[in-house]
C-alpha positions in Angstrom: -17.9 -3.4 10.2 -17.3 -2.9 13.9 -16.3 0.2 15.4 -12.8 -1.5 15.8 -12.3 -2.1 12.5 -13.5 1.6 11.2 -10.8 3.0 13.7 -8.3 0.7 12.5 -9.0 1.6 8.3 -9.2 5.7 9.7 -5.7 5.3 11.5 -4.4 3.9 8.6 -5.9 6.3 5.9 -4.9 9.2 8.7 -1.0 8.1 8.5 -1.4 8.6 4.4 0.9 10.7 2.8 0.8 12.4 -0.6 3.5 10.6 -3.6 3.8 12.3 -6.5 0.8 14.0 -6.3 -1.8 11.4 -6.8 -0.1 8.4 -5.1 -1.4 7.7 -1.2 1.4 5.8 0.6 0.3 4.8 4.4 3.6 3.3 6.1 2.7 1.9 9.9 5.7 0.9 11.7 4.0 -1.4 13.9 2.2 -4.9 13.7 -0.9 -5.7 14.5 -2.7 -4.0 11.2 -5.6 -6.4 10.4 -4.9 -7.2 6.4 -8.6 -6.8 5.6 -8.3 -3.1 7.3 -5.4 -2.3 5.3 -7.1 -3.5 1.9 -10.4 -1.8 2.7 -8.5 1.4 3.8 -6.2 1.3 0.4 -9.9 1.2 -1.1 -11.2 4.0 0.9 -8.0 6.1 -0.2 -8.9 6.2 -3.8 -12.7 7.9 -2.8 -10.2 10.7 -1.9 -10.3 13.6 -4.6 -7.2 13.6 -6.5 -5.7 10.4 -5.5 -6.0 7.5 -8.1 -3.3 5.2 -6.6 -2.9 3.6 -3.0 -0.2 1.4 -1.1 -0.3 0.6 2.1 2.2 -1.1 4.0 2.8 -3.0 7.7 4.5 -5.4 9.2 3.2 -8.8 10.4 4.1 -10.6 13.6 6.0 -13.2 11.2 8.3 -10.7 10.5 7.2 -9.8 6.6 6.1 -6.5 5.5 2.4 -6.5 4.1 1.8 -4.4 1.1 -1.6 -4.0 -0.3 -2.3 -1.7 -3.0 -4.8 -0.4 -5.2 -5.3 1.7 -8.6 -8.1 3.1 -10.6 -6.4 2.5 -13.4 -3.5 5.0 -14.5 -0.8 2.9 -12.0 -0.7 -0.8 -12.6 -0.2 -1.9 -8.9 0.5 -5.2 -10.6 3.6 -4.3 -12.3 4.7 -1.8 -9.3 4.4 -5.3 -6.7 5.9 -7.3 -9.1 9.1 -5.8 -8.5 9.0 -6.9 -4.9 7.8 -10.4 -5.1 3.9 -9.5 -5.1 0.9 -9.9 -7.6 -2.5 -9.2 -8.6 -4.1 -7.6 -11.5 -3.3 -3.7 -12.7 -6.2 -2.4 -10.2 -5.7 -4.9 -6.7 -2.2 -5.9 -5.7 -0.5 -7.2 -2.8 2.7 -8.8 -1.8 4.5 -10.2 1.5 8.4 -9.2 1.9 10.2 -11.3 4.3 13.4 -10.4 6.3 13.4 -6.3 5.8 11.8 -3.6 7.8 9.1 -1.6 6.7 11.7 1.5 6.2 13.7 -0.4 3.7 10.5 -2.0 2.1 9.1 1.4 1.8 12.4 2.9 -0.1 12.2 -0.3 -2.2 8.8 0.5 -3.4 9.6 4.1 -3.8 12.3 2.9 -6.1 9.8 0.6 -8.2 7.1 3.4 -8.6 9.5 5.8 -9.8 11.1 2.9 -12.1 7.4 2.1 -13.5 6.3 5.7 -13.9 9.6 6.4 -16.0 8.7 3.3 -18.3 6.0 5.2 -19.0 
């Protein structure tokens, strides 16, 4: 990766907040985030002590909100993101949500996480 990719990844990581103690959630309100950088940032968030699940959300230039999710195993991110029209597998998942803003999709994601954890 080049310097700009690394700066982008660490900007995504810097913006992450904890949700429910062990879930990192990074919400990027502006477009221009590279999907690969977002996926790599989601991976790198798992390297932080105490974080076992990560989600990165950002808008793209087509008006969709893109989500990239990673898990060490306690949370099945595929099941969570299926509630937002996404898919993947238990450890790696993604989604594209058209026609909604980042804040609205973030609220939807938090509801999906809460519903998943309540079912467990």
